[in-house]
C-alpha positions as CSV (number, residue, x, y, z in Angstrom):
1,M,-39.5,44.5,59.8
2,T,-37.8,41.3,60.6
3,L,-34.0,40.9,60.6
4,A,-34.2,38.4,57.7
5,R,-36.3,40.8,55.6
6,A,-33.9,43.7,56.3
7,A,-31.0,41.5,55.2
8,A,-32.8,40.5,52.0
9,I,-33.6,44.2,51.3
10,A,-30.0,45.2,52.0
11,A,-28.9,42.7,49.4
12,I,-30.8,44.4,46.6
13,P,-28.5,46.4,44.4
14,V,-28.8,50.2,44.9
15,G,-29.9,50.8,41.3
16,A,-32.7,48.2,41.6
17,A,-33.8,49.6,44.9
18,L,-34.1,53.1,43.4
19,A,-36.1,51.7,40.5
20,L,-38.4,49.9,42.9
21,A,-38.9,53.1,44.9
22,G,-40.4,54.9,42.0
23,P,-40.8,58.6,41.7
24,A,-41.5,60.7,44.8
25,A,-44.6,62.8,44.9
26,A,-43.7,66.4,43.7
27,D,-46.0,68.2,46.1
28,T,-46.7,66.4,49.4
29,G,-47.9,69.5,51.2
30,G,-45.0,69.6,53.5
31,Q,-45.8,66.0,54.7
32,G,-42.7,64.4,53.3
33,I,-42.2,61.9,50.5
34,E,-45.2,59.6,49.7
35,L,-43.9,56.1,50.4
36,V,-47.0,54.1,49.7
37,S,-48.1,52.8,46.3
38,P,-51.9,53.2,46.2
39,P,-54.3,50.4,46.6
40,P,-55.8,48.3,45.2
41,Y,-53.2,45.6,45.8
42,V,-55.3,42.7,44.7
43,E,-56.5,42.5,41.1
44,R,-58.7,39.4,41.7
45,T,-58.8,36.1,43.5
46,E,-59.8,32.7,42.2
47,W,-60.6,29.5,44.1
48,V,-59.4,26.4,42.1
49,T,-58.9,22.7,42.8
50,R,-55.5,21.2,42.2
51,D,-54.9,17.5,42.8
52,G,-58.2,17.4,44.6
53,R,-57.2,20.2,47.1
54,A,-58.4,23.8,47.3
55,S,-56.1,26.6,46.4
56,L,-56.8,30.4,46.3
57,R,-55.0,32.2,43.6
58,V,-54.3,35.8,44.5
59,Y,-53.4,38.0,41.6
60,P,-51.4,41.0,42.8
61,T,-51.6,44.4,41.1
62,A,-48.6,46.4,40.0
63,S,-48.9,48.5,43.1
64,A,-48.7,45.4,45.3
65,R,-45.6,44.2,43.5
66,I,-43.9,47.5,44.0
67,E,-45.1,48.2,47.6
68,S,-44.3,44.7,48.9
69,V,-40.6,45.2,48.2
70,R,-40.3,48.8,49.1
71,P,-38.0,49.0,52.2
72,L,-39.8,51.7,54.1
73,S,-43.4,50.8,53.5
74,G,-44.1,49.3,56.9
75,E,-46.8,46.7,57.6
76,A,-49.9,48.7,56.8
77,P,-49.9,48.0,53.0
78,G,-49.7,44.2,53.7
79,R,-52.6,44.5,56.1
80,E,-54.6,46.5,53.5
81,A,-53.8,43.9,50.8
82,W,-55.0,41.0,53.1
83,S,-58.3,42.9,53.8
84,E,-58.7,43.1,50.0
85,V,-58.2,39.3,49.8
86,L,-60.8,38.7,52.5
87,A,-63.3,41.1,50.8
88,A,-63.0,39.0,47.6
89,A,-62.7,35.6,49.3
90,P,-64.1,35.6,52.9
91,D,-63.4,31.8,53.2
92,A,-59.7,32.6,53.3
93,D,-59.9,34.0,56.8
94,T,-57.8,31.5,58.6
95,P,-54.4,31.9,60.4
96,G,-52.6,29.7,58.0
97,M,-53.9,31.4,54.9
98,R,-53.1,34.8,56.3
99,A,-49.5,33.7,57.2
100,Q,-49.1,32.3,53.6
101,F,-50.3,35.6,52.2
102,L,-48.1,37.8,54.3
103,C,-45.1,35.5,53.4
104,H,-45.9,36.0,49.7
105,W,-46.4,39.7,50.3
106,H,-42.9,40.1,51.9
107,W,-40.9,37.6,49.7
108,A,-42.6,36.6,46.4
109,E,-41.3,39.6,44.4
110,L,-37.8,39.1,45.7
111,G,-37.8,35.3,45.1
112,Q,-39.9,35.1,41.9
113,P,-40.5,38.5,40.5
114,G,-43.6,38.8,38.4
115,K,-45.1,35.4,39.5
116,T,-48.6,35.3,38.0
117,S,-50.4,34.5,41.2
118,W,-49.7,34.0,44.9
119,N,-51.3,30.7,45.8
120,L,-52.7,30.1,49.2
121,E,-54.0,26.7,50.4
122,P,-56.2,26.1,53.4
123,W,-54.9,22.5,53.8
124,R,-51.3,23.7,54.5
125,P,-50.1,23.4,58.1
126,V,-49.8,26.5,60.3
127,V,-46.1,27.0,61.0
128,D,-43.9,29.8,62.5
129,D,-42.6,32.6,60.4
130,A,-39.1,31.1,60.1
131,Q,-40.4,27.8,58.8
132,M,-42.8,29.6,56.5
133,V,-39.8,31.4,54.8
134,L,-37.8,28.2,54.7
135,D,-40.7,26.5,52.9
136,H,-40.9,29.4,50.4
137,C,-44.4,30.3,51.8
138,N,-45.7,26.8,51.0
139,P,-45.4,24.6,54.1
140,G,-46.3,21.0,53.9
141,D,-46.0,20.3,50.2
142,A,-44.6,21.8,47.0
143,E,-46.0,25.0,45.6
144,E,-48.1,25.3,42.5
145,P,-45.9,25.9,39.4
146,F,-47.7,29.2,38.4
């Protein structure tokens, strides 16, 4: 977890954090509390053209929205979600698209809870993580309004 993500999570009010955490599994077989909301994390994907440029709309499931903001979930759920995107849209397999997706995974529900889709564009420049966050996961141009 990055320092910036940890700071953002620390800023979530305790009551909201507990609501996001959801109920713990009653019987975990002595393995501890279940921390992962189950896949699938991607409801569907849809390629569209906006202003003559391609955009992949990724529609997250309720599990994705919960898991992406859960403080102790680690990186595995985000990797699983990206693999679901690639299964549905193999053309998305580029470094820039992956970086945009992971940025949305970590930040979209904190910045715009319930946003209908997480929009990824192959034409956006590849930037470092800090710039990606500064650009609200949409480097190079404004994001789609939905």
